[in-house]
C-alpha positions as a printed NumPy array, in Angstrom:
array([[-43.679,  -0.127,  51.558],
       [-45.791,   2.642,  52.998],
       [-47.769,   4.823,  50.61 ],
       [-47.087,   7.909,  52.724],
       [-43.333,   7.579,  52.011],
       [-43.729,   7.68 ,  48.213],
       [-41.638,   8.097,  46.079],
       [-38.578,   7.505,  48.324],
       [-39.838,   4.595,  50.518],
       [-37.013,   5.053,  53.012],
       [-38.262,   2.46 ,  55.539],
       [-38.671,  -0.163,  52.785],
       [-35.198,   0.593,  51.458],
       [-33.753,   0.293,  54.979],
       [-35.542,  -3.021,  55.521],
       [-34.129,  -4.409,  52.261],
       [-30.604,  -3.327,  53.245],
       [-30.96 ,  -4.952,  56.681],
       [-32.145,  -8.219,  55.091],
       [-29.254,  -8.117,  52.628],
       [-26.751,  -7.532,  55.43 ],
       [-28.167, -10.371,  57.541],
       [-28.079, -12.682,  54.515],
       [-24.428, -11.879,  53.853],
       [-23.53 , -12.528,  57.495],
       [-25.396, -15.859,  57.45 ],
       [-23.612, -16.932,  54.262],
       [-20.224, -16.134,  55.809],
       [-21.176, -17.954,  59.018],
       [-22.317, -21.   ,  57.008],
       [-19.025, -21.11 ,  55.127],
       [-16.977, -21.115,  58.346],
       [-19.326, -23.706,  59.875],
       [-18.843, -26.039,  56.887],
       [-15.062, -25.544,  57.039],
       [-15.193, -26.443,  60.736],
       [-17.315, -29.551,  60.   ],
       [-14.858, -30.691,  57.309],
       [-11.905, -30.275,  59.689],
       [-13.799, -32.103,  62.418],
       [-14.442, -35.034,  60.064],
       [-10.753, -35.213,  59.14 ],
       [ -8.968, -35.183,  55.833],
       [-10.542, -36.612,  52.7  ],
       [ -8.262, -39.649,  52.879],
       [ -9.323, -40.399,  56.466],
       [-13.021, -40.001,  55.753],
       [-13.353, -43.012,  53.459],
       [-14.202, -45.531,  56.172],
       [-17.06 , -47.744,  55.03 ],
       [-16.353, -50.863,  57.019],
       [-15.106, -53.946,  55.175],
       [-15.575, -52.463,  51.7  ],
       [-12.466, -51.781,  49.673],
       [-12.236, -48.096,  48.713],
       [-11.769, -49.015,  45.051],
       [-14.986, -51.034,  45.083],
       [-17.25 , -48.361,  46.596],
       [-19.582, -46.631,  44.183],
       [-22.051, -43.815,  44.685],
       [-24.873, -46.374,  44.489],
       [-23.318, -48.396,  47.327],
       [-23.13 , -45.34 ,  49.531],
       [-26.689, -44.297,  48.63 ],
       [-27.955, -47.805,  49.431],
       [-26.658, -47.439,  52.987],
       [-29.437, -44.866,  53.51 ],
       [-27.44 , -42.602,  55.791],
       [-27.572, -38.837,  56.107],
       [-24.568, -36.619,  55.53 ],
       [-24.147, -36.45 ,  59.327],
       [-23.85 , -40.251,  59.501],
       [-21.701, -40.828,  56.411],
       [-18.007, -40.711,  57.221],
       [-17.058, -40.104,  53.605],
       [-19.235, -37.026,  53.198],
       [-17.262, -33.858,  52.588],
       [-18.869, -30.426,  52.231],
       [-17.89 , -28.581,  49.058],
       [-18.311, -24.823,  49.069]])
């Protein structure tokens, strides 16, 4: 905010609106990116592929013990 623009602060107001607009566009882009990632990983039923483990026997602790990131875990599904 520039003191010379008081009390309207038009450049500050414009900067805030630009940041808000960019934020909204990034949020929309992130949503479509996560949808694309989910489709690329397959359906939820196809994603549960943890080797020799039976799906009924897999717990959250078992998956966490594998020490894999969400990029490496086949069963990870983005929720938005």
